[in-house]
C-alpha positions in Angstrom: 40.1 -18.4 108.2 37.0 -16.4 109.1 36.4 -12.7 109.4 35.2 -11.5 112.8 35.2 -8.2 114.7 38.6 -7.5 116.0 39.6 -6.5 119.5 43.0 -5.4 118.3 43.5 -2.5 115.9 44.7 -5.0 113.3 44.7 -8.7 112.6 47.9 -10.7 113.5 49.1 -13.9 111.8 51.3 -16.2 113.7 53.3 -18.6 111.5 55.5 -21.6 112.2 56.8 -24.5 110.0 54.6 -27.5 110.3 56.6 -29.8 108.1 59.3 -29.6 105.4 61.8 -26.8 104.9 61.6 -23.7 102.8 64.9 -24.8 101.1 63.3 -28.1 100.1 60.1 -28.9 98.4 56.5 -28.1 99.5 56.9 -26.9 103.1 53.7 -26.5 105.1 53.0 -24.0 107.8 50.8 -23.7 110.9 48.9 -20.4 110.8 47.1 -18.7 113.6 44.9 -15.7 113.0 44.6 -13.6 116.2 42.4 -10.5 116.6 42.7 -10.0 120.3 39.7 -12.2 121.2 39.4 -15.0 118.8 41.9 -17.4 117.3 41.6 -19.3 114.0 44.0 -22.1 113.2 44.9 -23.8 109.9 47.7 -25.7 108.2 48.5 -24.5 104.7 51.2 -24.7 102.0 53.6 -21.8 101.4 51.8 -20.7 98.3 48.4 -20.8 100.0 49.9 -18.9 103.0 51.0 -16.1 100.7 47.6 -16.0 99.0 46.0 -15.9 102.4 48.2 -12.9 103.5 47.4 -11.1 100.3 43.6 -11.7 100.8 43.3 -10.9 104.5 46.0 -8.2 104.6 46.9 -8.7 108.3 48.7 -5.9 110.1 51.4 -8.3 111.3 52.8 -11.6 110.2 54.8 -12.9 113.2 57.3 -15.8 113.2 60.2 -16.9 115.4 62.7 -16.8 112.5 62.1 -15.1 109.2 64.3 -17.5 107.4 61.7 -20.2 107.9 59.8 -18.2 105.2 62.7 -17.3 102.9 65.8 -19.4 102.0 68.2 -16.4 101.9 68.5 -12.7 101.9 67.4 -12.2 98.3 64.4 -14.4 98.9 63.5 -12.5 102.0 63.7 -9.2 100.1 61.4 -10.7 97.4 59.0 -11.8 100.1 58.9 -8.4 101.8 58.3 -6.7 98.4 55.3 -9.0 97.8 53.6 -8.3 101.1 50.5 -6.1 101.0 50.8 -2.4 101.9 50.4 -2.0 105.7 51.5 -5.6 106.5 54.6 -6.0 108.7 56.8 -9.0 109.0 57.9 -9.4 112.6 60.5 -11.7 114.2 59.3 -12.0 117.8 62.6 -13.5 119.1 64.8 -10.5 118.5 67.0 -9.1 115.7 70.0 -10.6 114.0 70.7 -12.9 117.0 67.3 -14.1 118.1 66.5 -15.8 121.4 64.6 -19.0 121.7 60.8 -18.6 121.4 60.3 -20.4 124.7 62.4 -17.9 126.6 60.7 -14.9 125.0 57.2 -16.4 125.7 58.1 -17.2 129.3 59.4 -13.6 129.9 56.2 -12.1 128.6 53.8 -14.6 130.2 52.6 -16.1 126.9 51.6 -19.8 126.8 54.1 -21.9 124.9 54.4 -25.5 123.6 56.8 -27.0 121.2 54.0 -28.0 118.8 54.1 -25.9 115.6 50.5 -24.7 116.1 51.3 -23.6 119.7 54.5 -21.9 118.5 52.5 -20.0 115.9 50.0 -18.9 118.5 52.7 -17.8 120.8 54.3 -15.7 118.0 50.9 -14.1 117.3 50.2 -13.2 120.9 53.7 -11.8 121.4 53.4 -9.6 118.3 50.0 -8.5 119.4 51.7 -7.3 122.6 54.2 -5.3 120.6 57.0 -7.8 121.3 59.5 -8.4 118.5 61.4 -6.7 115.7 59.9 -5.5 112.5 61.9 -6.8 109.5 62.4 -4.3 106.7 64.4 -4.1 103.5 62.9 -0.9 102.2 63.1 2.8 103.1 60.0 5.0 103.5 60.6 6.4 100.0 59.0 5.1 96.8 60.3 5.1 93.2 57.7 5.7 90.4 59.2 5.0 87.0 57.4 5.8 83.7 59.0 4.3 80.7 58.4 3.0 77.2 56.2 0.0 77.1 57.8 -1.3 73.9 60.9 -0.9 71.8 61.2 1.8 69.2 62.6 -0.7 66.7 65.5 -0.4 64.3 64.0 1.9 61.8 61.8 1.9 58.7 59.8 4.4 56.7 57.7 5.4 59.7 60.3 4.9 62.4 60.5 8.6 63.3 56.8 9.0 63.7 56.5 5.8 65.7 59.3 6.8 68.0 57.8 10.3 68.5 54.5 8.8 69.4 55.9 6.5 72.1 58.1 9.3 73.6 55.1 11.6 73.6 53.0 9.0 75.4 55.7 8.6 78.1 55.8 12.4 78.6 52.0 12.6 78.8 51.9 9.8 81.4 54.7 11.4 83.4 52.8 14.6 83.6 49.7 12.7 84.9 51.9 11.1 87.6 53.3 14.5 88.5 49.8 15.9 88.8 48.7 13.1 91.0 51.7 13.6 93.4 51.1 17.3 93.5 47.4 16.8 94.3 48.4 14.5 97.1 50.8 17.2 98.4 53.8 14.8 98.4 57.4 15.9 98.1 59.4 14.2 95.3 62.4 14.6 93.0 62.2 14.0 89.3 64.7 12.8 86.8 63.5 12.7 83.2 65.4 11.6 80.1 64.3 13.6 77.1 64.3 12.0 73.7 62.9 12.7 70.3 59.3 13.7 70.7 59.1 13.5 74.5 60.6 11.4 77.2 62.3 8.0 77.1 61.6 7.6 80.8 60.9 9.7 83.9 61.7 8.6 87.5 60.0 10.1 90.5 61.6 9.6 94.0 58.7 10.2 96.3 59.3 11.0 100.0 56.5 8.8 101.2 55.8 5.1 101.7 54.4 3.1 98.8 51.0 2.9 100.5 50.7 6.7 100.5 51.6 7.2 96.8 48.4 7.7 94.7 49.9 5.9 91.6 49.4 2.3 90.6 51.7 0.1 88.5 50.3 -0.3 85.0 51.2 -1.2 81.5 49.3 -0.2 78.4 50.8 -0.4 74.9 53.3 2.3 74.6 53.8 3.2 78.3 54.7 1.2 81.4 54.4 2.5 85.0 56.4 0.8 87.8 55.9 1.6 91.5 58.2 0.1 94.1 59.7 0.9 97.5 63.3 1.9 97.4 65.4 -0.9 98.8 67.9 -0.5 101.7 71.5 -1.7 101.5 70.6 -4.6 103.8 67.9 -6.1 106.1 67.1 -4.0 109.1 65.3 -4.8 112.4 63.3 -2.2 114.3 61.5 -2.8 117.6 57.7 -2.7 117.5 57.6 -0.8 120.8 59.5 2.4 120.0 61.7 3.8 122.8 61.3 7.5 123.1 64.6 9.0 124.4 65.1 12.6 125.4 66.2 14.8 122.6 67.0 18.4 121.5 64.9 19.9 118.7 65.9 22.6 116.2 63.1 24.3 114.1 63.4 26.6 111.1 59.8 28.0 110.5 58.4 29.6 107.3 56.8 28.6 104.1 59.0 25.5 104.3 59.3 24.3 107.8 62.4 22.2 108.7 62.9 20.2 111.9 66.1 18.5 113.2 66.5 16.2 116.2 69.7 15.2 118.1 70.2 13.2 121.2 71.8 14.2 124.4 75.2 13.3 123.1 74.9 15.6 120.1 74.3 12.9 117.5 71.8 14.0 114.8 69.0 11.5 114.7 66.6 12.8 112.1 65.9 15.8 109.9 62.9 16.7 107.7 61.3 19.6 105.8 57.8 20.1 104.7 55.7 22.7 102.8 52.4 21.2 103.7 52.3 20.0 107.3 50.7 22.2 109.9 51.9 22.8 113.5 50.0 19.8 114.8 51.6 17.5 112.3 55.1 18.9 113.1 54.5 18.3 116.8 53.3 14.8 116.1 56.4 14.1 114.0 58.7 15.3 116.9 56.8 13.3 119.5 57.2 10.2 117.4 61.0 10.5 117.6 61.6 11.5 121.2 60.8 13.5 124.3 62.1 17.1 123.7 64.2 18.7 126.4 65.2 21.8 124.5 63.5 23.5 121.5 65.9 25.8 119.6 65.8 28.4 116.8 68.7 29.9 114.9 67.4 33.5 115.2 66.5 35.8 118.1 64.0 36.4 119.4 62.3 33.0 119.0 59.7 33.0 116.2 56.1 32.7 117.4 55.6 29.3 115.6 58.7 27.8 117.4 57.5 29.3 120.7 54.1 27.7 120.2 55.6 24.3 119.6 58.0 24.7 122.6 55.0 25.4 124.9 53.1 22.4 123.5 56.0 20.1 124.2 56.7 21.6 127.7 60.4 22.0 126.7 63.0 24.6 127.5 63.8 27.2 124.8 67.1 28.3 123.3 68.0 31.1 121.0 71.5 32.6 120.2 72.5 36.0 121.4 72.2 37.2 117.8 71.1 35.5 114.5 73.5 32.8 113.6 75.7 33.7 110.5 75.4 31.5 107.5 79.1 30.6 107.5 79.0 29.5 111.1 75.9 27.3 110.4 77.7 25.8 107.4 80.8 25.1 109.5 78.8 23.5 112.3 76.8 21.2 110.0 79.6 20.4 107.6 79.7 16.7 108.7 76.0 16.2 108.6 73.8 15.5 105.6 70.9 17.8 104.6 68.8 18.4 101.5 68.4 22.2 101.6 69.1 25.4 103.5 66.0 25.0 105.7 67.3 21.6 107.0 70.7 23.1 107.5 69.3 26.0 109.6 67.2 23.6 111.8 70.2 21.3 112.3 72.5 24.3 113.2 70.0 25.4 115.8 69.8 22.1 117.6 73.6 21.6 117.4 74.4 25.1 118.8 71.9 24.5 121.5 73.6 21.2 122.4 77.0 22.9 122.4 75.8 25.5 124.9 74.2 22.8 127.2 77.1 20.2 126.9 78.9 21.2 130.1 75.6 21.2 132.1 74.6 17.8 130.7 78.0 16.4 131.8 77.7 17.9 135.3 74.2 16.4 135.7 75.3 13.0 134.3 78.2 12.8 136.8 75.7 13.2 139.7 73.2 10.6 138.3 73.6 7.1 139.8 73.9 4.3 137.2 70.5 2.8 137.9 68.7 6.1 137.1 67.8 7.4 133.6 70.0 10.4 133.1 67.7 11.7 130.3 64.8 11.9 132.8 67.0 13.8 135.3 68.3 16.2 132.5 64.8 16.8 131.3 63.5 17.7 134.8 66.5 19.9 135.5 66.6 21.8 132.1 62.9 21.9 131.2 61.3 21.7 134.6 63.9 24.0 136.3 64.3 21.6 139.2 67.6 21.1 141.1 69.6 18.0 140.5 69.4 17.0 144.1 65.6 17.3 144.3 65.2 15.2 141.2 67.5 12.6 142.4 65.9 12.5 145.8 62.5 12.2 144.3 63.5 9.4 141.9 65.5 7.6 144.6 62.5 7.7 147.0 60.3 6.3 144.3 62.7 3.5 143.7 63.0 2.8 147.5 59.2 2.7 147.8 59.0 0.2 145.0 61.7 -1.9 146.6 59.8 -1.9 149.9 56.7 -3.1 148.1 58.6 -5.8 146.5 60.3 -7.2 149.6 62.9 -6.6 152.3 65.6 -4.1 151.8 68.9 -5.5 150.6 71.8 -5.5 153.0 74.0 -2.4 153.2 77.1 -2.7 151.0 80.6 -2.3 152.3 82.9 0.5 151.2 84.8 -1.9 149.0 81.6 -3.2 147.4 80.3 0.4 146.8 83.6 1.2 145.1 83.4 -1.9 143.0 79.8 -1.1 142.0 80.7 2.4 141.2 83.6 1.3 139.1 81.5 -1.3 137.3 78.9 1.4 136.5 81.7 3.6 135.2 83.0 0.7 133.1 79.5 0.2 131.7 79.2 3.8 130.8 82.6 3.9 129.2 81.9 0.7 127.3 78.6 2.2 126.1 80.4 5.4 125.2 83.1 3.4 123.3 80.3 1.5 121.5 78.8 4.8 120.5 82.1 6.0 119.3 82.6 2.8 117.3 79.2 3.2 115.8 80.1 6.8 114.9 83.3 5.7 113.3 81.4 3.0 111.3 78.9 5.6 110.2 81.7 7.9 109.1 83.4 5.0 107.2 80.2 4.2 105.5 79.7 7.8 104.6 83.3 8.0 103.2 82.6 4.8 101.2 79.4 6.3 99.9 81.2 9.5 98.9 83.9 7.6 97.2 81.3 5.6 95.3 79.5 8.8 94.3 82.9 10.3 93.2 83.6 7.2 91.1 80.1 7.3 89.6 80.6 11.0 88.8 83.9 10.3 87.1 82.3 7.4 85.1 79.5 9.8 84.1 82.0 12.5 83.1 83.9 9.9 81.0 80.7 8.8 79.4 79.7 12.3 78.6 83.1 13.0 77.1 82.7 9.9 74.9 79.3 11.1 73.9 80.7 14.6 73.0 83.4 13.0 70.9 80.8 10.8 69.2 78.6 13.8 68.6 81.5 15.8 67.1 82.3 12.8 64.8 78.7 12.5 63.7 78.6 16.2 63.0 81.7 16.0 60.8 80.2 13.0 59.0 77.0 14.9 58.6 78.7 17.9 57.0 80.6 15.6 54.7 77.4 13.9 53.6 75.8 17.3 53.1 78.7 18.4 50.8 78.3 15.1 48.8 74.5 15.7 48.7 75.0 19.3 47.3 77.5 18.0 44.7 75.1 15.3 43.7 72.3 17.9 43.5 74.4 20.0 41.2 75.1 17.0 39.0 71.4 16.2 38.9 70.6 19.7 37.9 73.1 19.7 35.1 71.8 16.4 33.8 68.2 17.6 34.0 69.2 20.7 32.0 70.9 18.4 29.4 67.8 16.2 29.3 65.6 19.2 28.7 67.8 20.2 25.8 67.7 16.7 24.4 64.0 16.6 24.7 63.7 19.9 22.9 66.0 18.7 20.1 64.0 15.4 19.9 60.9 17.5 19.4 62.6 19.4 16.6 63.7 16.2 15.0 60.5 14.3 15.1 57.5 16.7 15.3 58.1 18.5 11.9 57.5 21.6 14.0 53.8 20.7 14.5 54.0 22.2 18.0 55.4 25.6 16.9 53.4 28.5 15.8 52.1 28.6 12.2 54.3 31.5 11.3 57.4 29.3 12.1 56.4 26.4 10.0 59.0 25.3 7.4 61.9 25.4 9.7 64.6 22.8 10.2 66.7 22.2 13.3 70.3 23.4 13.2 73.0 21.9 15.5 75.8 24.4 16.3 79.4 23.4 16.5 81.6 26.1 18.2 84.8 25.4 16.2 85.8 23.2 13.2 87.9 20.9 15.4 87.6 17.3 16.4 87.1 18.1 20.1 84.3 20.6 19.3 82.5 18.1 17.1 82.7 15.5 19.9 81.4 18.0 22.5 78.4 18.7 20.3 77.8 15.0 19.9 77.8 14.5 23.7 75.5 17.5 24.4 72.8 16.9 21.8 74.0 14.4 19.3 75.0 14.6 15.6 73.4 12.3 13.1 73.2 11.8 9.3 70.9 14.3 7.7 71.5 17.0 10.3 72.1 20.7 9.4 75.4 21.6 11.1 76.3 25.2 11.9 80.0 25.9 12.2 80.4 29.1 14.2 84.1 29.3 13.3 85.2 27.2 10.3 88.7 28.7 10.0 91.8 26.7 10.5 90.3 23.3 10.1 92.4 20.4 9.1 91.9 17.2 7.2 91.1 15.2 10.4 88.3 17.5 11.5 86.8 17.5 8.0 87.0 13.7 7.8 85.3 13.4 11.3 82.5 15.7 10.1 82.1 13.8 6.8 81.7 10.6 8.7 78.5 12.0 10.3 77.1 12.7 6.8 75.2 15.9 7.5 72.6 17.2 5.1 74.4 20.5 4.8 77.2 22.4 6.6 76.6 26.2 7.2 80.0 27.8 8.0 81.1 31.2 9.3 84.7 32.2 8.3 86.8 30.8 5.5 87.4 27.1 5.1 90.9 25.9 4.6 91.7 24.4 1.2 92.4 21.0 2.8 89.1 20.8 4.7 87.1 22.1 1.7 88.7 19.4 -0.5 88.0 16.7 2.1 84.3 17.7 2.4 84.0 17.9 -1.4 85.5 14.5 -1.8 82.8 13.1 0.6 80.0 15.1 -1.2 79.1 17.1 2.0 77.3 20.3 0.9 78.7 23.4 2.5 77.7 27.0 2.2 78.0 30.3 4.0 75.9 30.8 7.1 75.2 34.3 6.1 72.9 33.1 3.3 70.6 31.4 5.8 68.5 33.0 8.5 69.4 31.1 11.7 67.4 31.6 14.9 69.0 30.2 18.0 66.9 28.5 20.8 69.2 28.2 23.9 72.1 26.1 22.6 70.1 24.8 19.6 69.0 26.8 16.5 66.5 26.6 13.7 66.7 27.8 10.1 64.3 28.2 7.2 64.1 24.9 5.2 63.8 26.8 1.9 67.0 28.7 2.5 68.9 25.6 3.4 67.7 23.9 0.3 68.8 26.9 -1.7 72.3 26.6 -0.2 72.3 22.9 -1.1 71.2 23.7 -4.6 73.9 26.4 -5.0 76.5 24.0 -3.7 75.3 21.3 -6.2 75.8 23.8 -9.0 79.2 24.7 -7.7 80.1 21.1 -7.2 79.0 20.2 -10.8 81.0 23.1 -12.2 84.0 22.0 -10.1 83.6 18.4 -11.3 83.3 19.7 -14.9 86.4 21.7 -14.4 88.2 18.7 -13.1 87.1 16.6 -16.0 88.2 19.3 -18.5 91.5 19.7 -16.7 91.9 15.9 -16.8 91.2 15.8 -20.6 93.6 18.6 -21.2 96.2 16.9 -19.2 95.7 13.6 -21.0 95.8 15.4 -24.4 99.0 17.2 -23.4 100.5 14.0 -22.2 99.5 12.3 -25.5 101.0 15.0 -27.6 104.1 14.9 -25.6 104.3 11.2 -26.0 103.9 11.5 -29.8 106.5 14.3 -30.1 109.0 12.2 -28.3 108.2 9.3 -30.6 
């Protein structure tokens, strides 16, 4: 294929199957490139054909049956998605029920032959002459999705920071996309899913074709950008040559301008709103959708902007007797779809204008013969202010003149034939009207199904949100429980840390010989207090700071002790026991038997440090020495008493003898 200057506004590719089948292996295609003057021909594989289309970007790819390029509907959608922006796929033989290519070519005077290359050329020439149906699977709206380019993972020491970085990058990219759309002055709707640190994704539905969206698909590390046209529910066919019927137009001017169009039967055809288009662009949009008969506004008098558009379109004007109330506009447009109040007001204007002209349209239609275009008659009567008879006479004379040029006049029909013809025309009109009603019913049914689907989706969404709320409540309860456990554990840790501090202090007292205390406190010994002279108090002291042989034990209350407590204290083998309060005879005897020194605490200067205490070593030694003296006297008394007892017993034995 070569690049040459083109006589057409665009390059047209004609395609036909050369050999094989798209459902089989390796089909080949005859390709004709036509620019209005020159023709290039080639035979290529399907893959090479797609590469050729991508490289040359023709305005039209024409074929007699689109399913020669795609095996099924899904494959056809995939093919359409892959075409370059601005390239149309055209089926030159019609829509869902195509004619034969030979018949279409013959009707339009295009050379035809059954050879694949000739069929490809015929398809190209027909498409260049605006013959055929454009095949589409997408709307004129585009979806731009900004999402995460990688998974956030399952966790780890840096999971939060990693997730926050990715979500922040998605939010930053979404803002760049939004800025680009704003700079291009495009209308769009945004749906962003907020997550920790930013966005998980952001979806922009842009009211513009993909070719007009200034954003490209990309993927870089943390972020992915997808740009694709929004797919229709099915495959649609639209004629290349647009028929412009007569219509009624409603306009709501202002900062946001809205325009609505309905046909002469009151069916709303299209509606739009814009904040950026000027008057010329609005007029161009209207002209592209029909030939206006009436231009209407919902207020009176007609706004100057609407009046300017009306004069430019050479249409009749309509305004209500007084400004239309909002409730009446809502009621009149209740069965129509609109995006905002501006579109509603424009739609209400055109529908109220239709309501006022309905009877006049019907009277004109009844007078129009079947062979004439009733829209042309209505336009000339309403907008041109001509009489119906004058318009019919003018159009009829024109038709007769054309008939004279073509050949002799046909014979005059009999009354019965005229009646039959009239009835046949009426049947045709009624059938057309019935078809319109059936189409309206189908549209209503589709709208009902869509509404039911939306309702079901809303219910599913509500159930999902309810499940999420329940899960959030459960997690909050679990979080509170864990916080309580954490606080309890923290209290336990604090208690253990306090105990550890006490034990460390005691260890220093036991092992440092008070080297770390001030010089004036040298010569001190640690003292371990016991609250009461009971077994439980002794065990509590052992658990808190430990009791070991050689310790100085301070009994805060030594009264009431029994033999068991004294025996437990004796097992420890303390260096000395300093007691407050009187010892019982049993406990004193038990300690004496185990050689445990004991003395009054009042004789020793005891200084307490938190739960521990210290005493002067010299004073404790004095208490021990005094106890040793008392113990020696006690042992001496015991020996003397024993000797006296033995002597008494001996004397008693001798006296008895």
